[in-house]
Phi, psi and omega in degrees: 000325176299324180298310183302315183297318181298317182303324188256009185286326181265080184232172179251123182241126176263123176250117181258103183204129183261359176261118183299319181297320176294326173299316178297319180301310185292325175298322179293316183296318177297329181292326181277001181243178175295354178272018180299330178270000178291152179274116181260117178254120185252125174235131187265007177209159176299324183293319182292322179297313179300318179294319180297330181292334181289127180080356177267142178296308178175166167237157186284329180202147177248125174258113193248108185268122180236120181281323181224112183278116176220193184297318181298322179294318175303318179296323177295324180297313179299324178295324181295316181295322181289322181287327181233074188291333184262003184246136179283145184245128178248116183277124176248117185219163177276346186277152178229062185250111185299313180304317183291321182301314179302315179298315182298319179292326177292333180281001173112002176286141175281335181203160184225115187233134173283122182299332182289336181255011186284126167227180184295329182294304185299320184294316183297321179290322181294320179292316184296311186295319181300310180300315183295312183296321180296318179296317178295322180294317181294320176297315179296317178302315180294322183292321184294322183293320180294323176296321179298310182299317183298316180295322179295318179296319180300313181300316178303310183297326179291313186282330181262010179297131184284359182238166182301130176224140180213157181232129181239149170292141191299319188256324182277337181074034182256138182292118180265315184209148172219148178270177185295325179294322174306311179297319182289315180286317187268349169088013180262163167262162182299327178294331184280349189249304187304129178089349181275156173280156183296331182282340179289330181275337178054052178266354182268130168285320180241091184290337178299320182297317180301313180301319182291324172308312181297319179296319180302314179299314180296335176270009174090002182270156181273144175238099186230132171051047174278128177278115178225172174244143180235153167270138171272178182303326183268016174068016173284138178274129180234153175261136178222157170260114193253134175228145176225155172200152178269125179242133180275123175246176180301321182267012178119173180289148175215158177265119178256125184239144171235145178223114177270119184290112184242024181300316179299319182290321178296313182294321177294324178294322181295316177296322180297318179296321180296315181298321178293325177294318183290330178291322177297320179296312180299317177296320180289333180274357179286137180282354179266157179273133182224125181207159181229131176241156181271184183299333182266014176063032174262139184296124179260316184204149178200157176266176184294327182300319181295313183294324176295320179294320177295318180293323179295311186275331186247350178064030179220167181242129179251160180226164178297131183102348183279149174286137182272356173263056182293164192291328182281001179284134181299152183304312181295323177293320179300313182299312183299307184288336172297318177296316180299312179297321182296319181295316184292318179292341174277359175104006183270139176255130182201164176228132182230157174245143179207162183248150180231116185240021180288328177276320181223094180305321184273350178225077185294150179264146180249136180232147172245123180245134175242131178240133180228128179293144178254132181249151174265183182296342177265016179062032178254140180291124179237001178178190183222129170267132188235143178222127187226128183234142177281113177247025182302312180294323177295319180297318173299319179294323176302315180298321179294316183296320177298318176294321176297320180294322176294318178297317181294326181291318181293322179292317185289333178292338179284357176241167178256016182259158174269103182278134181227154179225111191252112174274099185291335182287313181265359181055053176233128179245122178256127184248157175269186182299342177304331180297324180279319185291325184265319192245351179087002178270162167093014179292321182258331186209141181244005183249122183224182178253163174301325177301322176300314182298310185295319183293338181269357172285140181307138186300334178282341184253344191303301184301321180299314182296320178297314184293320175301312182296318179298322179293322174299313183292322180294325181273356179074018176298143176263343179252141174217152178222151175205144174239128180198185179256134183237137184281135176272166182300334181276358175105343183275168183243145176235144175281135177229156171246117185249131175226142185207173180237130184258128174257138180244151172225116183059038183080358181248135178291131185238342184202147169226140180232129181198195179211145182246121184259139178280110178241027189296311186299311180299315181302307180304315182297315176300321181291323175296318180295318177292325179291321178294321175300313182294317177302315187293327184259329190233348189286153177274351178283159177277137180236126176232130177244126179241165171281187180295339180263013177072017181273134182299125176254327186198142170228155182269175184298328179293326175300311185298318179297319189279314189271334185090351180271140173272157181300316187293345181278335190239004179295132181088357178258158177270140185304325186294335186287334188246345189250335185272153183217186185298331183262006176291132187284118182291330181295318179300315182296328175290330178291322179294322179301315180299319179292316182293323177294331178274359178062042175237153182296151185219140173228125178211163174253132188219141178278124180239171183234142178276179181297325180268012172089004181282138182272141174209159178257134179236138165258113187249141176236116185251127178233133175281149181237129181251154176273189187292340180269000180084018178265138182297130179247330180192175171237136174248126180238120177253123189233141181240134183285108183248029180301310180300318181296319184293322178294322176295319178297324176295322176292325180293320181292320178297317181294323179294322180295318180293317177299322182292321174299318179298313179297324182291321183259007182300147178275045178199155176287118175239133177219150177242145184228132178274181185298341180263009177084009179270138184284132179227008174213138190200103186264183191295319184291333174298318177297317183296315185287320187267331184089358179262130180284171178298323177302324184280327190266312184304132177084355179272148172288128182302320184301317188278328184280319192240340191256137173288143182310327180294340178260005184301313186299311182294317182296319175303314179297322178297311181299314182297317180305310182292318178293342173274004175100019182243101183292160179232149179228143172053049178264126179279107188253117183269126177233164173243125185279183185299328183281354182092001179276146183277131180238140176249121175255130171278096197257139163234137185224145179219149181295148173251128186242149175276187181297337181270001180086006180277137177289123181243005183160200174212160176241133187234137178239133180220149177251139174288106182247027185300313179298315177301323181291322176298311179303317176296327175293321178297318178299318178298321176298319180297320180297320182296316182298314182296320176301317178303317176300318178297321179293325178295314181300318179295325179292322179294324176297322174300311181303322182294317179299321176300315180299319179300316182295318183289326177304309179303320178294320179296314184297311183298335185267311185285330182273344182297318180289314176300317183295322178294326178290314176304313181301312178304315182295315184297311181302321179295316181298314181300320189277327187244012187303329182292331184255002180261140174277175182299324182289323179291322180293318179299322177301312180294324180290327174298318176304309181300318179298315180304313186290327175296313179303314183301310180299322178296319177301315181293321177292326173296319177300317181294315179294323176304309177303319182295321177295323181289325180294321182273001182054041180263358178279127178271127178281126180238098182268143179203166180293130180230126176280105189296322180295314178298319184298315180292326179299316180295318179296320180299308179300318183296312183292325178296321177294321180298322184261018173056037176051041180286341181228158178250120182266120179263111184254137182219121182234146173222087187247143179270338173224147187279329186250147173227163183250110181202186178265111186295322179299313180291329176291321178296313178305319181303303200276327174300316182293317182297312182296316180300312179302319180301317178289313190294326183261020177234056178293126181088351178243103195277345188264129173238136187246120178245111181236141178219147175205161185249134174229106182062236181263019182231139170268131180243110183243130179245141176244116187236133171235178179234039187269216194284341182074174179241126178301146188299320183298338186263345181313312181299340185254003188292337182267002178284142180301142172069005181277134176226142183293154182287345185260010180233022187296338184269356178258134183300144172169159184258346185078014183260334193303306180297325178298317179296318181299316178299321183290322183290315178305318175297326184289326182273005175081024180255194177219151175223144180218165186217144170223140185199150168234132185301128181084358186240351179110177186221147177231122174257130176243125183242126180254121185233130174296145179276348181219000000 
């Protein structure tokens, strides 16, 4: 206890007491206790105590003095508790009421002491116990709050748990709570579960296990991750990892269980075990060796073939876990396999071949081994997977095939044919060296497909060869032959004779073997002979055969018909002696001469003459013929009459020239563009419109020459569309001429095609519609202008409707008060006229007259505004003495307002008279001065100042009244507008609108400046003449 007293002696005590003697008493009692060093803070009112609490950390105890405990005192106690929530309160009172003491304690006081019984012992004990109880209460409250937070976190964890969760009463086995995953996985609703006994739901396959789990928990043992099976509502069995624990809650202990659904994992593990068993069976049935070693080269797994091979070659038996670099292993094998394993463990995948001669030194066995590194989930090499196959038989077969191929190659080189072997099943054709020697293929490869073979047959022979080959196969023939032209590597064709043998298997062709013989020279010679024979006997072309000196030996019948010469007339003569004339082109004859002297074929078109002098055109093909020794023996000339073609060509040229002239001189811009967008046609009008000559335009890109960059995208789309075969018509095409001016062409464009129908560009025809476009734009501008005027008229109409509405509102508001006054005065006269003297009646009539005048004034303002809106006011200018005019206006306004304000007038005029409309001027200044007086209550001075500047009079009306809010300044000249700060002052809101209209009519200007509460200044500028 002494420790406790010492601990609390340096404390802060707040005394709330308004009785000075009681304060002195308590100070003395505290001085006689161990609290003599305590800080005593004295406040003589509840208000001071509450204010002291603001900004203070805390006091250790509050001594609250109450002389008479009543309802008000209870309220003050509550204020103390609210101001010092962490400090205990001891109530000191003169009352000795047990019921009131209970109420005080209920309101939060820690103790209740009667001042009459107060001594140092009671005070000391009250302070000590209050502090202790308060500290215990705070700790308890904090612990309770922590418990609540813990339970809230537990509830969140329980309900948002991603696995099945349930809570059971510890002893009864009743479901208290389940989470959403429980309901989803097991298929129940909350109503079907909560409050039910565990046996009611029947979700356990093995209830004995559940009971055992509960017993284990009660014995202090853990139940964690037990694999069990549960029933769902539909009696589907699921596998779960089950855990249970007993948790102490506020309402007592309960069993919390979780179940993680592992059905998919269990099923996957089952399938994995089945797959592993199947894989073991497959591996053990393999004739190849398969094994796996770890990073230390110890055997992890192997098939039966591997164990048998180790026993056979090394005469030992290995087991799982043994090192494969065992001591009995031969040194060369140890070195080889050490290197193999090292490479694989470094991450290399590879396949190697090696020989094994330990069983049969003269007949070694060949093996192919493949090693692959094995990785863990961290991508680290943890072992090597190995596969070894006996390839001894394959190697022997390869050597036999190689020997046969060498023999075959030697045999094929003994012939000049291209020998081939076509595997029809795999579509692979293997050729010998003849493919390269004859046709130039096969330097890099001699293996091709059958399709490659077919594609290299001349297109005129291709289908025939395919049909012949198909015919052989359909008939089941074993021998085939075909003659055709085959393409060489340089693109030329050679005649070949192909013969082959067809192999069948079960009635289906599987292979063809044959040889392709070069018969090109022989075939071409035979063809030449046949061609000359046919030309000589049946052709309509002219045929001339001369000797080496170009003397005619023979001509055919067609020659005789066309020229008129008989054979016997011209034998021994040279063709030039009888066929050439004055118009025969000498340059063409010189070209023919050069080719004939060089003994090379020549083809030319030459103008010749017949026996009777008729001109005709011949296309002649002259070929030299050599004997077996290579010596020139004769010339054979085959000539075709092309006179009709030449005439047609002449007409086409003439038409083209005429069309060219038409394009050149057309009254439209005509331009041609090739497939690359370059200009290749440009007529005179194009030069005139654009300013670019043909030298500037031809060969240039139209986009770069004529089109503004902003139009490139649209122009590119246009050109592409036409070049793709889609003509365009009446397209407004914007270009920029050489001077930089924008030109609008009404363009039509169509694709330009060659004789094969292929699009090679486009031709475009355009009319300059720049002026027409500008005219159209001006029309559109006029339409816009008239539309704008109509919209303005419509807006004015809307404003008029608004004005009418505001007028109706104004009339109903501004006329109501005068009418009410008139009615009141009239009723008063009617009711009391017998008792009223003449002076009283005149007074009432005067009131009526004033209200009538006021209403008349308002109507005149409305009518005046209406006349100005309808422009019905006629301006009537005359000479006006402005100084006299203003003086009269001043007196009139002062009289109207019964001299309630003083108008100070100051004028500085260069001329006394001005020429203006006096009535409008009167309207302006009466309204401005009236407003200045009306809106200056309590401010008697109004200032009217005028001066002349040049041809303008500048008059200001200034008051010191209520002023105009800044936000309302833009609206003050609007009809019916009244400021928000003058709603109590009579007015229609028309005066300033009328002033503005009047100022406009006399050709002047008006402006305003104002500050709310400081007055307003109106400035009017009026022309003097």
